[in-house]
N, C-alpha and C positions, 0 to 999 in steps of 0.2 A: 124377766127379759134381761139378758146379760148384755154388757157393752156400754160404751159412752153415749150419753144423750147429746144430740145435736142442738146447739143453742144459737147459731148464726142466722141472719135474716137475708143473706145474699146481697148485702149492701157493701160498697167499697169503703175503705177506711178514710179516703180523702177524695175530693172531686178534682184534685190536680191531675192533669194528664200524665199517664204513665208512658215513659219512653223506653222501649225495649233496647236491650243491649245489641250493639252492632256485631254482626258475625265477622270475627277477625280473620277468618279464612278467606272470605270472598265478600268484600263490600264494594259498593258502586254508588256514584253520585251523578246526578244530571245537571249540576249547577253550571250554567253558562255553556251547556252542550247543545242547546237548540237555538235556532234563530229567534224564536218568539221570546226568549229570555233576554235578548239584547235590544235595548231601546231603539238604537239606530236602525237595525234590521227590521224591527217590528213596525216602526213608522214607515219604512220603505215598502214593506209588504202591504200595509194598509193603503198607502197611496196607489200602488199598482192595482189592488183590489177595487178601490173606488173608481179608478180610471176604467177598468174593465166593466164595472157596473154601469157607469155612465155611457160607455160605448154601446152596451147591450140595450139600454133604454133608448138611446138615439136610433139604434137600428130598428127596434120595435116600433118607434114612433114613425119612422120613414115607411115601414111596411104598412102601417095602419093608414097613412095618408096617401099612399101610392095606389094607382089603379091595379085591380086584381089581375088584369090581363098583361100588365107589364112585369118584366123580370128585373128586380133591383140589382144594381151594380154591386159587385163584391167589394168589401172593405179591405183595401190594400194597405198593409202595414209597412210604411216606408221607414227608411233608416234615419232620416232627418226628422227630428221631432218638431211639433208645433211650438209656438211661442211660449216662453216661460210664463208670462203674465196671463195669457189666455188660458193655459192649462190650470193655473192656480185658481182662476175664477170659474172654471168649469165650462168655458166657452171655446169657440174656435175663432181663428183669425178671419178678418174680412178680406176682400179681394185685394185692396191696395196695401195691406200690411205684409211685408216680406218676412220670410223666415229669419229668425234671429233679431228682429227689430226691437225686442225687449231684453236683449242680452248685451251688456257692455264688456268689451275685452280690453284689458289694461296690461301693458308691457312696459314697466319702468326700466330705465337704463342709467348709466353714470352720466350721460350727456343729454340724452333725448328720452322723452316719454311718448310712447305711441298708444293712442287710445281711439276707440271708435265702436260703433255698433257692429254686432256680428253680421248684420245684413249689408254692411258697407263693403265696397270693393277694396278700398285702401284706407288705412288709418290716418288720423291727424297726428303729425309729428310736432311736438312742442319741446323746446329746451327745458331740461329738468333743473330749473333754476328759479330762485325767488330772490327779489331785491327788497330788503327791509330798511327802514329809516335807521340811520346809524350816525355816529359821530364823524366818521371818515370813511371814504371808499376803500376798496381793497387795494387800489394802486397807491394809496397814501399810507398804508400800514407798514410797520417795520422800517420807518424812516424813508419810505419810498423806494425800498429795495426792488429792483426790476426782476422780471422773470423772462428768460433764464438769468441766473445770477452771474455777474461779471466780477472778475478779479480786479482789484484796485491797488495802486501804489501806496506807499506809506503816507504820502501827502494827500491822498484821497482822489487823485486823478485816475482816469481810466487808462489801462495799459494798452499795448498794441493789440490789434485784432487776433494775431496768432497766439497771444497769451491770455485771452479773455477768460477762457474756461479751464485753465490749468494744464499741466504737462500731461496728465493721464489722457484727457480727451484729445489733446493734440497728437499724442503718439498713436492712439487708436485710430483716429481719423486718417492720419498719414499712412498707417499700415493698411487700412481698408482700401484707400485709394491706390496704393501700390499693388495690392492683390488684384484689384479690378483691372488694372492695366495688364498684368500678366495673363489674366483670364481672357481678356479681349484679344491679346496677341495670339493666344493659343487657338482662338476661334477665327483667326484670320481677319480680325477687324482692324480698321485703321486707327492708330493712336498717335496724335500729335504730341511731340515732346514738350512743347511750350504752352499747352492748353491752360494750365493754371495761371501762368503769367498773363495770358491774354485776358482772362476773367478778372484777375486782381487789378490790373492796370486800367481796365475799362470802368470797373465799379468805383475806383478811387476818384476819378476825375469827372464823372457825370453828375451834375447837380439836378435837383428836383425842379419840375416845371409846375408853376402855379396856375390853376384854372379857377376862375371866379365861379361862385355858386350858381348864378343864373345861367352859366354856359355849360353846366354839368347836367346832362339829361338823366343820369342815374343817381342823383343825389338821394340821400337817406332821409326818411321821415323819422325824426327822433321823437321819443316819448315826451309829450308835453306835460308840464307840471303847472299847477295854478300859481299865479303871482304871489299869493300869500302863502308862505311856507307852512303855516299852521293848518291850512286846509289840504295839504298834500296827503295822499293816501298812505296808509301804513305799510303797504307792500304792493309789489307788482310781480307777476309770474310770466314765464315763457318768453316770447319774443319781446314783449314790452319791457321786461327787466333788462335785457341785453341792449336795448336802445335808450336807456337812461344816460344822459351825459355824465361823465366822471366827475365833473365840477358842478353838479347840480345843487340847487338850494331848495330843500334841505338835502344833505348827503344821503346816498343809498349804498348799501353794501350787498354784494351778491353772495348768496349761500347756495351751495350744491348739496342737497341732502344725501346723495349717493356719490361715492368716490371709489373707483377701482372695484366695483361690484359689491362693496360693503356700504352700510350706513356710515355717513361721514361723521365720525366722532371727534376729529381733530378740530374742526371749525366751530364746534358747539360746546357750550358749557353745561347743558342739561339735556337729559334724554327726552323730556317732555317737549322742549322747544324743537328738537330734531324731528320727532314724530309729528309735531304740529305743522312744521314746514312741509314735510313729506305729504301729509294729507291735504294741506292747502293747495299745493300744486295740482294734485289730482282733482280736488273739488272745483277749482277754477276751470280746469279743462272740461269737466263734465258740464258745468254751467254754460260756458261761452263757446266751446268747440262743438259740443254735441247738442246744444240748444235745449238744455234742461235746467232752466234757472230756478225752478221751485223744487226744493228738496222733498216736499210732501209727495211728489210724483215718483221719487226714486224707489219707493217701496214696491212699485210694479215691475221693477227690473231685476234681472239676475246679473251676476258678474263673474267673468272668467279672468282670474289673475294669474299671470305667468311669473314663475319664480325661477331662480337659478338651479342648475342641476345639483351643485354642491351648496345647498341652502343652509341657513342657520335657523334653528327651531324658533328662537325668540323672535326673529324677523317675521316668520310665517304666522306665528300666533298673534303678534302685534298687528299685522295686516288683516288677519281675520277679525280681530276685535274692531278695527277701524271700519271695515266694510259693513259689518252687520250692526254694530252699535252706533257709530257716528254717522255713517252714510245711510243706514237703514235699508240696504238692499234686501230683496225677498230671499235670495239664496246666493251662495258663493261656491265656486269650485276652483281648485288649483291645478296647474299643469306645469311640468318642467320645460325649460327652454328647448332642449334638444328634441324632446318628444314632440313639442309643438312645431318645431322646424320640419320634422319628418312628416307631420300631418300636412303642413303647408306645401311641401314639395311633392307629397304623394309617394314617398319612398317607404318601403316596409323594412328594409335592412340597409343601413347606411352609417357612416361616421360623420357626425356633424362637427364642423369647426367654425365657431362663431367668433370673429375678430371684431370686437367692439371698440369703443373710444378709449377705455381705460382698462379693460380686461379681455382676455382671450380664453374662451372655454371650449371644451371638446368632449364628446361622449359618443359611444357606439350605441346605436338603437337597433333592436332586433325584434321583429314581430310586435311592434307597438309598445315596447318596454325599454327603458334605459338600462343598459348593463351597468350596474352600480359601481363595480370595481374599475371601470374604464373612465370614470369622470375625472376631469382635470380642469383646474382653474388657474390661469397665469395672470399676473398683474402687469400687463402692458397692452397697449393698443394703439389706435390711430392718433390719439392725443400725444403720445410719446414720439411718434413719427413727426408730427407738426413741430414740436419743440426742438427735436434734433435737427430737423431741416432748417429751422431758424438759426440754430447755433452754427451749423455748417456754413450757412450763407454769411453770417457775421464774421466767421473765421476767414472768409474770402472777401472781406471788405464790402459787405452789403451796403448800398448807398443809404438805406434807412437804418442808421445805426442806433437810433433811440427806440427801436421796437421793444415793447414791454407787454408780455402776454397777460399781465394783470389788468391792463387797460382793455376796456370792452371792445373798442374799435380795432385795436391791434390783435386781439384774440380772433376776431372775425376775419381780419386780413390774413393771419397765419393759416387758418383753415382754408381760405380761398386759394392761397399759394400752393398748399399741399394738393388740393383737389385738381388744380389746373396743370401743375408742372411736374409732379412726381411721377415716376414711371419705373418699371423693372424690366424693360426691354433694352438689352445692350445695344441693339441696332440704332436706338435713338440717342445714344450718348455721344454728344459732340458739343462744341461751344455754341450755345444758343442765346439769342437776344430776346428778352421778354420785357413786359411792362405791367404795372399794376397801379391802381388809383387808391390813394389814402384819403378817406372821408372821415373827418372828425367834426364833432358838434362845435359850432361857433367859429370854424376855421374854413379857409378856402381849400378846395380839393387840390391835392398834390399828386402829380404824375411822376412816377419813378421808372427809369429804364435801367435794366441790369442784365448781366450775363451770368450764365451758369454752365457748369461742365458735368462733373460726376456727383454733385450734391443731390441731384434729383433721384439717383438710384441708390446712393449710399445711405440716405436717411431711411427709406423703407427696408433696406437690408438689415436694419436693427432687429427685425423679427428673427433673423438668423443669428445675429450677434447682439443680444439684448444688453450686454454690458456697456454699449455706447449710450444707452438711455440713462437719464438721471433717475435713479431708484433710491435716492437718499432719504426722501421724506414720505415714502408710500406707506410705511408702517407707523408713522408718527400719530400718536393718539389712539392707537389700537387698544381696545378693551378699556378705554377710559370711562365710558358711560354705559356700555352694554356688555354685561358679562356673558360668558358662554352658558349654554343650557346644561343642566345636571339631571341625572336620573333621580326619580323620586325615592327609590328604594335603597340604592347603594351610594348615592351622591357622587357618581362619577360622570364626567362629561359625556353627553350622548348626542352631540351634533354629528351629522353624517360625515364620514370620511370614506375615501376609496383607496384601494391598494395602489392604483396608478399615481394618485396624488402623493401617497406616502413614499413611493419609490422616488419621485422627483424631490421631495423634501430631504430624503436620505442622500440623494446625489449631490445636492447643492448645500446642505447644511451639515453641521457637526454631528457626530454619532450621538444617539440618545443614550443617556445614562440613567440607570435606575438606582434605588437606594442601596448602596454597597455592592452593586453588581457591576460587571464589566460593561462597556458600551455595547449597545445593541447594534447589530450589523445585519444588512441584507434582509432576508426573509423573516428573521426574528423580530424585526421592528413591527411587523404587522401584528404579532401576538401581544406586543406591549400596549399599543394604543390604536392600531389600525386594523384590529381583528376583523371587524365586520363593517361593511359600508354603511349600514344603518344600525346604530348602537342599540335600538330597542329590541332588535332580534339578534342577540349575540350568538356567534357560533359556539356551541358548548364545548367543542373539543379543546379549545385553548385553555379554558378554565379547568377542565378535567385533567388535562396533562399537567398543569401546574400543581393540582392537588395530588396527583399520583406520584409526582416527583418527590414529595415529602415522605412517602412510605413505599418502599419497593415490594412490600408484601402484597400478593394478589388479593383483591377483595371484590365483592360483587356490587358494592354500593359505595357512593362517595360520602355517605352519611357518617361513616366512622363509628368505632365502638367507644363506649364510655371509658374514661380514664380509670385505671385500677385504683382501688382504695389503698390507704397507707399501709394497712396490715395485710395486704394481699400477697400474692406470689412475687418474690423479688425478681428484678430484671436480670438477664444474663450479664455476667461480668461483675456482679456485686454492686453495681451502681444503682442509684435511685432515680435514674432518668425516666420520666414518664413516657409511655408509648404515645405515638402520634394519634390523636383522636380529634375531638371537637376543637381543642385548642390549636391543633395544627391546621385544621381547616379554616378557622377564623383568621389565623395569621397569614395563611395563603391568600384568603380573600382580601385582607387588608393590603398585602403586598401587591396583589394584582390590581386593586383599585388605585393604589398609589402610583403604580407604573402608568396607568391610564391618565392620571392627572399630570404626571411629568411629561408624557407624550403630548398631551394637549397644550401644555405651556410651551413646549419646544416648537410645536406647529405655529403658535402665534408669534414666535420670534423669528421665524424663517419666512422670507418673502419668496414665494414660488415664481422663479424666473428661470426659464429654460429655452433654448432655441426652438423655434416653432416646428421644424422638421423632426427633431428628436422627440418633442412632446407628442406629435401626432402618431409616430411609430410606437411610442410607449402606450398611448391610449389604445391603439388597435391590438397590441400584443396582449394587454390585460383583458380586452374585450373578447378576443378570440379564444383565450384559455387553452393554448397549445393545440388548437384545432386548425390544421393547415387550410382546410376548405373555407372556414369562416375568415381566416386571415386574408385569403385571396378575395373573398367577397367584400370585406371591409376596405381593403386597399383599392379595390376597383369601384367603390361607392362612396368616395370622400366628397362631401359637399361643403364648399366654403361660403359662408354667409356673413353678414355684418358690414357696417359701413367702412371699417378699417381695411377690408379686402378689396375695395373698389379702386385699386391701383392698377393701371394697365400692365399686363404681363405677370401679375402676381401668381396666378394659377400655374402658368408654365414654369416659372422660376421655382416654385415650391415642388412641383413634380420632379424637376431635374435634381434638386437637392435630395429628395427622398430616394430617388433611384440610385444616386451615388452611395447613399448609406445602406441600401438594401438591394444590391445588384441581383440577388437570387430571385427577387420579386419584381424586377424592373418592368417586365411585360404586363404585370397585373396592376401596377400603380396607375390610377387615373383619378384626376381631380376635376370635378364638374361644378357648374354653377346652377342655381335654381332653374327649374324648367319654366316654360311658358313666358320667358323673358320677364320673370317676376323680379322686382327690386330686391336685392339681397338684404336690405335693411328691414324689410317688412315681412320676410318669410315667417319669422316666429309669430308675429301678430296674426298673420293669415292663418297659420295652423291653429292658434287659439280660437279664432272665429269658427273654423271648421269643427273643432272639438266641442265648442259650446252648442252646436246645433245637432250633434249626433245623439241618437236615442240612448246609446250605451253610456253616456255621461250621467244618466239619471242616478247611478250609484254614487257618483262623486259630489253631487250637490249637497251643500250644507244649508239647512233651513234655519229660520229664526227659532222655531219651537225647540228643536233638538239642541241648538246651541245654548238656549236659556237653561236647559236641564243639565247638559254634560260639559259645556264649555269646549276648550280646545282638546279635551280628551278624545272627542269623536274623530279627530284627524286620523287616528289609528285605524278606523273603519272606513273612512271616506276617501283617503288618498289612493291613487292607483298604484303607488309604489309602497314599499315597506316603510312606514313612518317610524 
């Protein structure tokens, strides 16, 4: 028998699994291509499946217990979901429990915190302030320097009222007053030539009237402290903090954790103390305003937290950590302010303008989504109007010349004066006689009579001419404690920005400069640092264009060819210059990332201040994206909200200004107030309560289990916008 003898026994040489070669012509992977491979989506599907199973069991149980001759009622799937705690426990609500009674809605602001259950009609409003035991109160710091700051002579004495705030303020105030007179004459309104003299002469000679405390029916109940200073509480929050006497024993100092829409880094020395005060204010509000003193019960509640449109990532992740770890809520979801306002007002397409105490934000909302490139955040608000109104009154010999906004009772008096007397109706501008009562702890009530003329309208006109505001210290302490957020892969800033905000920064700030490149102007600025409104989803065209600029040779991929070896084909021209390949791409990426860092640094140095009418038109222009129909829809659907907008005549005045700037769209411009006579200050909170009860928000809830596994990374899957 010829041939080779077979000696193998059909056994493999090794038990190690053999991996076949990948077909290089056509290979495919299913990694993270299906929902069941993503933990967040898998848990969500399991929850829906468990809910459907429970509903089927309940339906079968009802059929088994019902009479055979009776026809069971159909199970109607309503849009408003049952209570969060009842769903988690697999039960349903009893008759007395309202929808949303287990959901807490929190909307923090620079001056006020609005908090309440989603089932409440209106929220509780608490000052966003905490008073801590300190060596001296805020009015005693810096040598007792008052606010607003006054100019002094060389000997330390106070100058004349006309020179208290410098020549620049005096010239701006005088110019605004002259322009107002011209405008009033054009509108055929009566203008007395000696109105200012009447006001100044009256305010100079009228003294204060003293009223004894027992004759004052509206006397203030100040916060009482124990006789022994050692037994005094470590802190007070909310209204109790503002009612502590300035000269109390022991001393207390007021801290505002939020200023100008940012976390207040200027007044704090550590990030941990800043976040501790922030959480303490919310914790005390939940305990005493919502009637939940025991934290062990908080695990039955969900929380809807309202964040700014142009948020900072580290702020959101810190809040998420606080709500789930420190407070122990069962689940949390986030919603942006403008989107919440559209929910509260019931508008599907609108331009929201939120005029707050220290910041003014605006954004276009379309079909339940914020248009990211239209988001704008300006750093002025109602508090600037109050301070400017006080400065103008002092300029005209205000009888209470010692007013100091660092003192707590003076701060409350200034807010009261603005709310009562400021207006934007030209028809009401004349010499008026007013009065107010000054109530300070341990002192008799003082009654002041004073006259005003155009101060009541020129102070709120600072929204149109914001240079009259004091903007000198608004950027003080910025980035001292909290750094910007950086991308995990390329270490570039990834806090959200918008094209509209970038356009404002370009208009008011110096041109951006890159390393060795000429200043960036106009639309090129967006490619340097403002390319995408949400940095985690970068627009690829900008990077591809930068890479293609390095090599004009057409190519099908951005991956580049490997660099030639030293003994390869020489380059044309006899030089040994290597071809652009991987080294060129890496240098392009480094240059692009460096440009983004420079742009972020420039943004932090620029204070976004722009006249309100120009800012609204800029927001709408970027929201409409050159679509004339959308432009007209947004111009006709402007809604003004926020406490800073509650000045009589504010809507009509802003309408007229915008029509002057855009006469082609004059017929389309229309500014409205919230419907159903809803308070403009609570529209955002009301929208958050509606959002918390919608069944569609199931996708946005962040639970304890998934947060334990993934942390803040799951925000990319849970947010309704591109995180």
